[in-house]
All heavy atoms as a GROMACS GRO file, in nm:
protein
  550
    1MET      N    1   9.961  10.603   9.221
    1MET     CA    2   9.964  10.706   9.122
    1MET      C    3  10.014  10.643   8.986
    1MET      O    4  10.101  10.554   8.999
    1MET     CB    5  10.028  10.828   9.172
    1MET     CG    6  10.176  10.831   9.150
    1MET     SD    7  10.264  10.989   9.184
    1MET     CE    8  10.197  11.095   9.062
    2ILE      N    9   9.964  10.698   8.881
    2ILE     CA   10  10.031  10.663   8.756
    2ILE      C   11  10.080  10.778   8.691
    2ILE      O   12  10.022  10.890   8.686
    2ILE     CB   13   9.911  10.602   8.658
    2ILE    CG1   14   9.856  10.479   8.724
    2ILE    CG2   15   9.975  10.572   8.519
    2ILE    CD1   16   9.739  10.422   8.653
    3SER      N   17  10.206  10.774   8.648
    3SER     CA   18  10.276  10.895   8.604
    3SER      C   19  10.395  10.869   8.513
    3SER      O   20  10.442  10.753   8.499
    3SER     CB   21  10.334  10.964   8.732
    3SER     OG   22  10.403  11.078   8.696
    4ALA      N   23  10.431  10.963   8.438
    4ALA     CA   24  10.550  10.969   8.370
    4ALA      C   25  10.664  10.979   8.459
    4ALA      O   26  10.647  11.002   8.583
    4ALA     CB   27  10.556  11.072   8.259
    5GLY      N   28  10.786  10.973   8.416
    5GLY     CA   29  10.904  11.002   8.513
    5GLY      C   30  10.920  11.140   8.542
    5GLY      O   31  10.981  11.230   8.478
    6THR      N   32  10.852  11.182   8.658
    6THR     CA   33  10.855  11.327   8.704
    6THR      C   34  10.896  11.334   8.855
    6THR      O   35  10.904  11.220   8.915
    6THR     CB   36  10.719  11.386   8.683
    6THR    OG1   37  10.633  11.323   8.783
    6THR    CG2   38  10.654  11.388   8.551
    7SER      N   39  10.930  11.448   8.898
    7SER     CA   40  10.970  11.460   9.042
    7SER      C   41  10.848  11.422   9.125
    7SER      O   42  10.877  11.364   9.240
    7SER     CB   43  11.010  11.602   9.073
    7SER     OG   44  10.901  11.683   9.050
    8VAL      N   45  10.724  11.433   9.091
    8VAL     CA   46  10.620  11.395   9.158
    8VAL      C   47  10.613  11.239   9.188
    8VAL      O   48  10.583  11.193   9.295
    8VAL     CB   49  10.476  11.438   9.091
    8VAL    CG1   50  10.360  11.381   9.176
    8VAL    CG2   51  10.467  11.593   9.089
    9ALA      N   52  10.640  11.159   9.073
    9ALA     CA   53  10.648  11.016   9.089
    9ALA      C   54  10.760  10.971   9.175
    9ALA      O   55  10.743  10.886   9.265
    9ALA     CB   56  10.664  10.959   8.942
   10GLU      N   57  10.874  11.047   9.167
   10GLU     CA   58  10.985  11.000   9.250
   10GLU      C   59  10.957  11.035   9.392
   10GLU      O   60  10.997  10.962   9.474
   10GLU     CB   61  11.112  11.099   9.211
   10GLU     CG   62  11.148  11.084   9.066
   10GLU     CD   63  11.196  10.942   9.017
   10GLU    OE1   64  11.271  10.876   9.099
   10GLU    OE2   65  11.137  10.892   8.920
   11MET      N   66  10.900  11.139   9.426
   11MET     CA   67  10.860  11.177   9.564
   11MET      C   68  10.758  11.065   9.612
   11MET      O   69  10.768  11.018   9.733
   11MET     CB   70  10.810  11.318   9.581
   11MET     CG   71  10.766  11.354   9.721
   11MET     SD   72  10.910  11.359   9.834
   11MET     CE   73  10.986  11.499   9.786
   12ALA      N   74  10.671  11.037   9.530
   12ALA     CA   75  10.563  10.931   9.581
   12ALA      C   76  10.637  10.801   9.612
   12ALA      O   77  10.609  10.736   9.706
   12ALA     CB   78  10.453  10.921   9.479
   13GLY      N   79  10.719  10.776   9.524
   13GLY     CA   80  10.807  10.644   9.549
   13GLY      C   81  10.882  10.657   9.672
   13GLY      O   82  10.896  10.552   9.740
   14ALA      N   83  10.951  10.764   9.692
   14ALA     CA   84  11.030  10.781   9.822
   14ALA      C   85  10.951  10.771   9.940
   14ALA      O   86  10.990  10.730  10.043
   14ALA     CB   87  11.100  10.913   9.805
   15LEU      N   88  10.818  10.812   9.931
   15LEU     CA   89  10.722  10.798  10.046
   15LEU      C   90  10.668  10.665  10.057
   15LEU      O   91  10.586  10.644  10.153
   15LEU     CB   92  10.616  10.910  10.033
   15LEU     CG   93  10.668  11.053  10.053
   15LEU    CD1   94  10.558  11.152  10.009
   15LEU    CD2   95  10.721  11.066  10.189
   16GLY      N   96  10.695  10.569   9.967
   16GLY     CA   97  10.642  10.437   9.971
   16GLY      C   98  10.501  10.418   9.920
   16GLY      O   99  10.444  10.324   9.938
   17LEU      N  100  10.447  10.515   9.843
   17LEU     CA  101  10.327  10.510   9.779
   17LEU      C  102  10.329  10.429   9.665
   17LEU      O  103  10.426  10.427   9.594
   17LEU     CB  104  10.265  10.652   9.748
   17LEU     CG  105  10.255  10.738   9.869
   17LEU    CD1  106  10.213  10.876   9.819
   17LEU    CD2  107  10.142  10.692   9.965
   18PRO      N  108  10.225  10.351   9.622
   18PRO     CA  109  10.216  10.272   9.497
   18PRO      C  110  10.225  10.371   9.382
   18PRO      O  111  10.148  10.455   9.365
   18PRO     CB  112  10.094  10.205   9.501
   18PRO     CG  113  10.027  10.218   9.639
   18PRO     CD  114  10.093  10.343   9.697
   19VAL      N  115  10.324  10.343   9.294
   19VAL     CA  116  10.344  10.430   9.171
   19VAL      C  117  10.366  10.334   9.058
   19VAL      O  118  10.440  10.246   9.066
   19VAL     CB  119  10.475  10.516   9.191
   19VAL    CG1  120  10.492  10.604   9.071
   19VAL    CG2  121  10.467  10.603   9.320
   20TRP      N  122  10.295  10.375   8.952
   20TRP     CA  123  10.334  10.302   8.831
   20TRP      C  124  10.392  10.418   8.730
   20TRP      O  125  10.326  10.515   8.698
   20TRP     CB  126  10.199  10.248   8.753
   20TRP     CG  127  10.149  10.138   8.830
   20TRP    CD1  128  10.190  10.073   8.935
   20TRP    CD2  129  10.028  10.058   8.793
   20TRP    NE1  130  10.114   9.966   8.980
   20TRP    CE2  131  10.005   9.953   8.883
   20TRP    CE3  132   9.938  10.068   8.684
   20TRP    CZ2  133   9.905   9.865   8.880
   20TRP    CZ3  134   9.833   9.979   8.681
   20TRP    CH2  135   9.825   9.871   8.769
   21ARG      N  136  10.514  10.393   8.705
   21ARG     CA  137  10.594  10.491   8.617
   21ARG      C  138  10.605  10.432   8.469
   21ARG      O  139  10.646  10.326   8.443
   21ARG     CB  140  10.725  10.502   8.677
   21ARG     CG  141  10.824  10.608   8.595
   21ARG     CD  142  10.943  10.626   8.681
   21ARG     NE  143  11.035  10.723   8.630
   21ARG     CZ  144  11.121  10.700   8.537
   21ARG    NH1  145  11.130  10.576   8.479
   21ARG    NH2  146  11.198  10.808   8.486
   22ILE      N  147  10.555  10.530   8.390
   22ILE     CA  148  10.549  10.494   8.240
   22ILE      C  149  10.663  10.572   8.175
   22ILE      O  150  10.664  10.701   8.174
   22ILE     CB  151  10.409  10.518   8.177
   22ILE    CG1  152  10.302  10.435   8.243
   22ILE    CG2  153  10.405  10.482   8.024
   22ILE    CD1  154  10.161  10.473   8.210
   23GLY      N  155  10.742  10.506   8.102
   23GLY     CA  156  10.852  10.567   8.047
   23GLY      C  157  10.916  10.491   7.932
   23GLY      O  158  10.874  10.387   7.898
   24PRO      N  159  11.027  10.538   7.880
   24PRO     CA  160  11.094  10.487   7.764
   24PRO      C  161  11.168  10.348   7.804
   24PRO      O  162  11.191  10.320   7.921
   24PRO     CB  163  11.205  10.585   7.715
   24PRO     CG  164  11.228  10.671   7.839
   24PRO     CD  165  11.093  10.667   7.909
   25ALA      N  166  11.197  10.266   7.704
   25ALA     CA  167  11.261  10.148   7.721
   25ALA      C  168  11.411  10.171   7.785
   25ALA      O  169  11.467  10.283   7.753
   25ALA     CB  170  11.260  10.061   7.604
   26GLY      N  171  11.462  10.072   7.841
   26GLY     CA  172  11.603  10.080   7.886
   26GLY      C  173  11.627  10.166   7.995
   26GLY      O  174  11.739  10.229   8.005
   27ASP      N  175  11.542  10.176   8.092
   27ASP     CA  176  11.561  10.268   8.211
   27ASP      C  177  11.667  10.199   8.290
   27ASP      O  178  11.648  10.102   8.375
   27ASP     CB  179  11.442  10.280   8.292
   27ASP     CG  180  11.438  10.366   8.414
   27ASP    OD1  181  11.553  10.422   8.440
   27ASP    OD2  182  11.348  10.396   8.478
   28TRP      N  183  11.800  10.248   8.302
   28TRP     CA  184  11.899  10.183   8.367
   28TRP      C  185  11.886  10.183   8.516
   28TRP      O  186  11.940  10.104   8.593
   28TRP     CB  187  12.035  10.262   8.338
   28TRP     CG  188  12.036  10.398   8.379
   28TRP    CD1  189  12.002  10.508   8.326
   28TRP    CD2  190  12.084  10.434   8.513
   28TRP    NE1  191  12.016  10.627   8.397
   28TRP    CE2  192  12.071  10.580   8.517
   28TRP    CE3  193  12.140  10.368   8.619
   28TRP    CZ2  194  12.108  10.654   8.633
   28TRP    CZ3  195  12.172  10.442   8.723
   28TRP    CH2  196  12.160  10.584   8.744
   29THR      N  197  11.799  10.278   8.564
   29THR     CA  198  11.781  10.287   8.709
   29THR      C  199  11.706  10.164   8.772
   29THR      O  200  11.696  10.151   8.892
   29THR     CB  201  11.701  10.418   8.748
   29THR    OG1  202  11.572  10.418   8.685
   29THR    CG2  203  11.787  10.533   8.699
   30ALA      N  204  11.648  10.084   8.682
   30ALA     CA  205  11.580   9.964   8.735
   30ALA      C  206  11.682   9.837   8.755
   30ALA      O  207  11.645   9.751   8.812
   30ALA     CB  208  11.481   9.911   8.630
   31LEU      N  209  11.804   9.874   8.719
   31LEU     CA  210  11.914   9.765   8.734
   31LEU      C  211  11.872   9.630   8.688
   31LEU      O  212  11.895   9.533   8.748
   31LEU     CB  213  11.952   9.770   8.876
   31LEU     CG  214  12.005   9.901   8.934
   31LEU    CD1  215  12.031   9.882   9.094
   31LEU    CD2  216  12.126   9.958   8.869
   32GLY      N  217  11.801   9.633   8.574
   32GLY     CA  218  11.765   9.503   8.517
   32GLY      C  219  11.647   9.436   8.570
   32GLY      O  220  11.616   9.317   8.555
   33THR      N  221  11.564   9.510   8.662
   33THR     CA  222  11.443   9.448   8.714
   33THR      C  223  11.317   9.527   8.681
   33THR      O  224  11.329   9.614   8.601
   33THR     CB  225  11.450   9.467   8.872
   33THR    OG1  226  11.450   9.607   8.915
   33THR    CG2  227  11.587   9.408   8.930
   34GLY      N  228  11.207   9.485   8.737
   34GLY     CA  229  11.084   9.564   8.696
   34GLY      C  230  11.046   9.667   8.784
   34GLY      O  231  10.947   9.731   8.780
   35CYS      N  232  11.138   9.698   8.879
   35CYS     CA  233  11.113   9.806   8.970
   35CYS      C  234  11.246   9.882   8.998
   35CYS      O  235  11.342   9.826   8.951
   35CYS     CB  236  11.038   9.768   9.091
   35CYS     SG  237  11.145   9.656   9.206
   36ARG      N  238  11.247   9.983   9.080
   36ARG     CA  239  11.364  10.050   9.121
   36ARG      C  240  11.394   9.994   9.252
   36ARG      O  241  11.310  10.015   9.351
   36ARG     CB  242  11.355  10.197   9.118
   36ARG     CG  243  11.330  10.245   8.974
   36ARG     CD  244  11.280  10.383   8.972
   36ARG     NE  245  11.364  10.474   8.887
   36ARG     CZ  246  11.361  10.604   8.873
   36ARG    NH1  247  11.261  10.661   8.950
   36ARG    NH2  248  11.440  10.660   8.790
   37PRO      N  249  11.517   9.953   9.279
   37PRO     CA  250  11.542   9.885   9.413
   37PRO      C  251  11.524   9.988   9.526
   37PRO      O  252  11.483   9.936   9.642
   37PRO     CB  253  11.692   9.848   9.404
   37PRO     CG  254  11.710   9.824   9.257
   37PRO     CD  255  11.618   9.925   9.181
   38TRP      N  256  11.544  10.109   9.506
   38TRP     CA  257  11.523  10.211   9.618
   38TRP      C  258  11.384  10.262   9.626
   38TRP      O  259  11.354  10.322   9.719
   38TRP     CB  260  11.622  10.330   9.600
   38TRP     CG  261  11.633  10.391   9.462
   38TRP    CD1  262  11.544  10.484   9.413
   38TRP    CD2  263  11.721  10.334   9.373
   38TRP    NE1  264  11.586  10.509   9.285
   38TRP    CE2  265  11.686  10.424   9.252
   38TRP    CE3  266  11.829  10.246   9.353
   38TRP    CZ2  267  11.759  10.405   9.125
   38TRP    CZ3  268  11.888  10.236   9.232
   38TRP    CH2  269  11.855  10.309   9.135
   39TYR      N  270  11.291  10.226   9.536
   39TYR     CA  271  11.156  10.251   9.527
   39TYR      C  272  11.077  10.121   9.511
   39TYR      O  273  11.015  10.096   9.410
   39TYR     CB  274  11.110  10.363   9.429
   39TYR     CG  275  11.181  10.490   9.433
   39TYR    CD1  276  11.193  10.558   9.320
   39TYR    CD2  277  11.212  10.556   9.556
   39TYR    CE1  278  11.253  10.686   9.321
   39TYR    CE2  279  11.270  10.672   9.562
   39TYR     CZ  280  11.291  10.742   9.433
   39TYR     OH  281  11.351  10.866   9.440
   40PRO      N  282  11.075  10.024   9.607
   40PRO     CA  283  11.006   9.898   9.586
   40PRO      C  284  10.862   9.912   9.550
   40PRO      O  285  10.802   9.821   9.496
   40PRO     CB  286  11.036   9.828   9.715
   40PRO     CG  287  11.070   9.921   9.811
   40PRO     CD  288  11.127  10.035   9.748
   41SER      N  289  10.796  10.022   9.583
   41SER     CA  290  10.652  10.040   9.560
   41SER      C  291  10.628  10.099   9.414
   41SER      O  292  10.516  10.104   9.384
   41SER     CB  293  10.600  10.130   9.661
   41SER     OG  294  10.643  10.272   9.645
   42MET      N  295  10.740  10.126   9.336
   42MET     CA  296  10.727  10.169   9.201
   42MET      C  297  10.734  10.060   9.100
   42MET      O  298  10.833   9.998   9.100
   42MET     CB  299  10.827  10.274   9.174
   42MET     CG  300  10.819  10.344   9.038
   42MET     SD  301  10.952  10.473   9.007
   42MET     CE  302  10.894  10.605   9.109
   43ARG      N  303  10.638  10.047   9.022
   43ARG     CA  304  10.635   9.951   8.919
   43ARG      C  305  10.666  10.027   8.778
   43ARG      O  306  10.603  10.134   8.766
   43ARG     CB  307  10.499   9.877   8.906
   43ARG     CG  308  10.505   9.784   8.798
   43ARG     CD  309  10.361   9.695   8.805
   43ARG     NE  310  10.352   9.603   8.692
   43ARG     CZ  311  10.240   9.545   8.662
   43ARG    NH1  312  10.137   9.550   8.742
   43ARG    NH2  313  10.230   9.464   8.560
   44LEU      N  314  10.749   9.972   8.707
   44LEU     CA  315  10.794  10.039   8.573
   44LEU      C  316  10.725   9.977   8.451
   44LEU      O  317  10.715   9.858   8.433
   44LEU     CB  318  10.933  10.039   8.559
   44LEU     CG  319  11.030  10.085   8.672
   44LEU    CD1  320  11.176  10.063   8.630
   44LEU    CD2  321  11.003  10.224   8.679
   45PHE      N  322  10.675  10.065   8.369
   45PHE     CA  323  10.606  10.015   8.246
   45PHE      C  324  10.681  10.094   8.136
   45PHE      O  325  10.682  10.210   8.121
   45PHE     CB  326  10.468  10.066   8.238
   45PHE     CG  327  10.374   9.976   8.323
   45PHE    CD1  328  10.347  10.021   8.459
   45PHE    CD2  329  10.312   9.865   8.286
   45PHE    CE1  330  10.262   9.955   8.539
   45PHE    CE2  331  10.227   9.788   8.370
   45PHE     CZ  332  10.204   9.833   8.493
   46GLY      N  333  10.751  10.007   8.045
   46GLY     CA  334  10.814  10.067   7.933
   46GLY      C  335  10.810   9.968   7.809
   46GLY      O  336  10.771   9.841   7.839
   47PRO      N  337  10.820  10.012   7.693
   47PRO     CA  338  10.811   9.924   7.583
   47PRO      C  339  10.919   9.812   7.572
   47PRO      O  340  11.026   9.846   7.611
   47PRO     CB  341  10.812  10.027   7.467
   47PRO     CG  342  10.880  10.152   7.506
   47PRO     CD  343  10.854  10.146   7.652
   48ARG      N  344  10.881   9.700   7.530
   48ARG     CA  345  10.980   9.603   7.511
   48ARG      C  346  11.044   9.616   7.366
   48ARG      O  347  10.984   9.696   7.290
   48ARG     CB  348  10.911   9.471   7.515
   48ARG     CG  349  10.853   9.432   7.664
   48ARG     CD  350  10.785   9.294   7.664
   48ARG     NE  351  10.709   9.277   7.785
   48ARG     CZ  352  10.598   9.228   7.792
   48ARG    NH1  353  10.533   9.184   7.705
   48ARG    NH2  354  10.551   9.216   7.921
   49PRO      N  355  11.148   9.544   7.345
   49PRO     CA  356  11.202   9.559   7.211
   49PRO      C  357  11.103   9.538   7.098
   49PRO      O  358  11.016   9.437   7.102
   49PRO     CB  359  11.310   9.445   7.205
   49PRO     CG  360  11.347   9.436   7.341
   49PRO     CD  361  11.214   9.453   7.422
   50GLY      N  362  11.091   9.626   6.998
   50GLY     CA  363  10.994   9.626   6.888
   50GLY      C  364  10.857   9.683   6.923
   50GLY      O  365  10.767   9.690   6.832
   51GLU      N  366  10.842   9.739   7.051
   51GLU     CA  367  10.709   9.790   7.079
   51GLU      C  368  10.721   9.949   7.086
   51GLU      O  369  10.840  10.000   7.094
   51GLU     CB  370  10.667   9.741   7.221
   51GLU     CG  371  10.613   9.592   7.218
   51GLU     CD  372  10.578   9.545   7.360
   51GLU    OE1  373  10.594   9.620   7.462
   51GLU    OE2  374  10.497   9.450   7.371
   52THR      N  375  10.617  10.013   7.092
   52THR     CA  376  10.615  10.162   7.116
   52THR      C  377  10.561  10.197   7.262
   52THR      O  378  10.525  10.111   7.338
   52THR     CB  379  10.510  10.218   7.016
   52THR    OG1  380  10.377  10.180   7.052
   52THR    CG2  381  10.535  10.168   6.866
   53LEU      N  382  10.575  10.317   7.285
   53LEU     CA  383  10.536  10.372   7.417
   53LEU      C  384  10.392  10.346   7.427
   53LEU      O  385  10.342  10.317   7.546
   53LEU     CB  386  10.574  10.517   7.430
   53LEU     CG  387  10.561  10.569   7.573
   53LEU    CD1  388  10.646  10.493   7.684
   53LEU    CD2  389  10.601  10.714   7.572
   54GLY      N  390  10.317  10.357   7.323
   54GLY     CA  391  10.172  10.317   7.320
   54GLY      C  392  10.146  10.178   7.371
   54GLY      O  393  10.044  10.148   7.445
   55ASP      N  394  10.227  10.073   7.338
   55ASP     CA  395  10.223   9.941   7.382
   55ASP      C  396  10.239   9.944   7.535
   55ASP      O  397  10.164   9.866   7.611
   55ASP     CB  398  10.317   9.855   7.320
   55ASP     CG  399  10.294   9.836   7.167
   55ASP    OD1  400  10.175   9.826   7.133
   55ASP    OD2  401  10.397   9.839   7.099
   56ALA      N  402  10.330  10.016   7.588
   56ALA     CA  403  10.353  10.025   7.734
   56ALA      C  404  10.232  10.088   7.810
   56ALA      O  405  10.192  10.050   7.911
   56ALA     CB  406  10.479  10.100   7.767
   57LEU      N  407  10.168  10.184   7.748
   57LEU     CA  408  10.046  10.247   7.796
   57LEU      C  409   9.931  10.147   7.807
   57LEU      O  410   9.856  10.140   7.906
   57LEU     CB  411  10.009  10.378   7.727
   57LEU     CG  412  10.090  10.490   7.737
   57LEU    CD1  413  10.062  10.600   7.633
   57LEU    CD2  414  10.068  10.549   7.876
   58GLY      N  415   9.925  10.056   7.698
   58GLY     CA  416   9.820   9.950   7.700
   58GLY      C  417   9.855   9.850   7.803
   58GLY      O  418   9.749   9.803   7.864
   59ALA      N  419   9.975   9.815   7.829
   59ALA     CA  420  10.006   9.723   7.927
   59ALA      C  421   9.974   9.779   8.073
   59ALA      O  422   9.917   9.713   8.153
   59ALA     CB  423  10.159   9.688   7.940
   60ALA      N  424   9.992   9.908   8.089
   60ALA     CA  425   9.952   9.969   8.217
   60ALA      C  426   9.794   9.982   8.235
   60ALA      O  427   9.752   9.957   8.332
   60ALA     CB  428  10.009  10.119   8.230
   61GLY      N  429   9.740  10.002   8.124
   61GLY     CA  430   9.596   9.999   8.121
   61GLY      C  431   9.531   9.862   8.150
   61GLY      O  432   9.439   9.852   8.239
   62ARG      N  433   9.588   9.751   8.103
   62ARG     CA  434   9.537   9.611   8.134
   62ARG      C  435   9.566   9.580   8.274
   62ARG      O  436   9.487   9.523   8.353
   62ARG     CB  437   9.608   9.524   8.038
   62ARG     CG  438   9.562   9.533   7.894
   62ARG     CD  439   9.610   9.421   7.809
   62ARG     NE  440   9.758   9.420   7.792
   62ARG     CZ  441   9.813   9.519   7.697
   62ARG    NH1  442   9.734   9.587   7.613
   62ARG    NH2  443   9.942   9.506   7.690
   63ALA      N  444   9.680   9.630   8.322
   63ALA     CA  445   9.713   9.604   8.467
   63ALA      C  446   9.625   9.677   8.559
   63ALA      O  447   9.564   9.619   8.655
   63ALA     CB  448   9.858   9.650   8.494
   64LEU      N  449   9.585   9.799   8.516
   64LEU     CA  450   9.489   9.877   8.598
   64LEU      C  451   9.357   9.808   8.606
   64LEU      O  452   9.286   9.794   8.706
   64LEU     CB  453   9.485  10.014   8.552
   64LEU     CG  454   9.390  10.116   8.634
   64LEU    CD1  455   9.435  10.124   8.779
   64LEU    CD2  456   9.390  10.247   8.564
   65ASN      N  457   9.318   9.756   8.490
   65ASN     CA  458   9.188   9.702   8.479
   65ASN      C  459   9.179   9.565   8.561
   65ASN      O  460   9.074   9.532   8.626
   65ASN     CB  461   9.148   9.664   8.328
   65ASN     CG  462   9.011   9.617   8.310
   65ASN    OD1  463   8.911   9.678   8.360
   65ASN    ND2  464   8.983   9.499   8.236
   66ALA      N  465   9.284   9.496   8.552
   66ALA     CA  466   9.300   9.366   8.633
   66ALA      C  467   9.294   9.406   8.777
   66ALA      O  468   9.222   9.329   8.853
   66ALA     CB  469   9.430   9.296   8.602
   67LEU      N  470   9.353   9.510   8.814
   67LEU     CA  471   9.350   9.555   8.961
   67LEU      C  472   9.206   9.605   9.002
   67LEU      O  473   9.151   9.560   9.114
   67LEU     CB  474   9.435   9.670   8.986
   67LEU     CG  475   9.451   9.718   9.121
   67LEU    CD1  476   9.505   9.619   9.229
   67LEU    CD2  477   9.538   9.847   9.137
   68ARG      N  478   9.135   9.675   8.910
   68ARG     CA  479   8.999   9.714   8.933
   68ARG      C  480   8.901   9.591   8.953
   68ARG      O  481   8.819   9.598   9.039
   68ARG     CB  482   8.962   9.802   8.820
   68ARG     CG  483   8.817   9.859   8.838
   68ARG     CD  484   8.779   9.938   8.714
   68ARG     NE  485   8.762   9.861   8.601
   68ARG     CZ  486   8.643   9.783   8.565
   68ARG    NH1  487   8.560   9.770   8.647
   68ARG    NH2  488   8.656   9.712   8.462
   69THR      N  489   8.922   9.493   8.865
   69THR     CA  490   8.819   9.380   8.875
   69THR      C  491   8.862   9.289   8.990
   69THR      O  492   8.770   9.204   9.029
   69THR     CB  493   8.828   9.300   8.747
   69THR    OG1  494   8.965   9.258   8.712
   69THR    CG2  495   8.782   9.381   8.639
   70ARG      N  496   8.982   9.300   9.053
   70ARG     CA  497   9.016   9.215   9.169
   70ARG      C  498   8.976   9.272   9.294
   70ARG      O  499   8.955   9.201   9.385
   70ARG     CB  500   9.171   9.213   9.163
   70ARG     CG  501   9.222   9.073   9.207
   70ARG     CD  502   9.369   9.065   9.203
   70ARG     NE  503   9.437   9.170   9.277
   70ARG     CZ  504   9.551   9.220   9.230
   70ARG    NH1  505   9.613   9.183   9.123
   70ARG    NH2  506   9.614   9.316   9.295
   71GLU      N  507   8.963   9.401   9.301
   71GLU     CA  508   8.923   9.472   9.420
   71GLU      C  509   8.768   9.448   9.462
   71GLU      O  510   8.685   9.461   9.366
   71GLU     CB  511   8.948   9.633   9.416
   71GLU     CG  512   9.089   9.658   9.416
   71GLU     CD  513   9.166   9.623   9.544
   71GLU    OE1  514   9.114   9.647   9.652
   71GLU    OE2  515   9.283   9.581   9.533
   72PRO      N  516   8.728   9.418   9.574
   72PRO     CA  517   8.597   9.418   9.617
   72PRO      C  518   8.528   9.551   9.604
   72PRO      O  519   8.592   9.661   9.636
   72PRO     CB  520   8.600   9.363   9.762
   72PRO     CG  521   8.729   9.394   9.811
   72PRO     CD  522   8.816   9.394   9.699
   73ARG      N  523   8.407   9.565   9.571
   73ARG     CA  524   8.329   9.690   9.563
   73ARG      C  525   8.294   9.735   9.695
   73ARG      O  526   8.248   9.654   9.787
   73ARG     CB  527   8.211   9.674   9.470
   73ARG     CG  528   8.247   9.658   9.340
   73ARG     CD  529   8.133   9.669   9.245
   73ARG     NE  530   8.172   9.652   9.108
   73ARG     CZ  531   8.163   9.724   9.010
   73ARG    NH1  532   8.107   9.858   9.040
   73ARG    NH2  533   8.202   9.720   8.894
   74ARG      N  534   8.308   9.861   9.728
   74ARG     CA  535   8.259   9.908   9.856
   74ARG      C  536   8.130   9.998   9.827
   74ARG      O  537   8.110  10.054   9.733
   74ARG     CB  538   8.359  10.018   9.903
   74ARG     CG  539   8.495   9.942   9.934
   74ARG     CD  540   8.599  10.032   9.986
   74ARG     NE  541   8.720   9.961  10.015
   74ARG     CZ  542   8.834  10.010  10.040
   74ARG    NH1  543   8.843  10.150  10.046
   74ARG    NH2  544   8.941   9.956  10.058
   75SER      N  545   8.045   9.993   9.928
   75SER     CA  546   7.912  10.058   9.920
   75SER      C  547   7.930  10.211   9.954
   75SER      O  548   7.995  10.240  10.035
   75SER     CB  549   7.816   9.998  10.009
   75SER     OG  550   7.811   9.856   9.994
   0.00000   0.00000   0.00000
């Protein structure tokens, strides 16, 4: 699932489902990593220094497109 930081995203992460969480920069809960250690299935997307939240959304969109083109098509 792709979500902002909501209880739904937290529950999905707790259940081990793949989650892409889009939020503000400096999420201390990542403990300096690209994910939350207690939700290893959750990938975090946030703006880097000098970027906007729109840039983070663009990064998530590119990652989604890369995933889509990597997956084999099913009939």
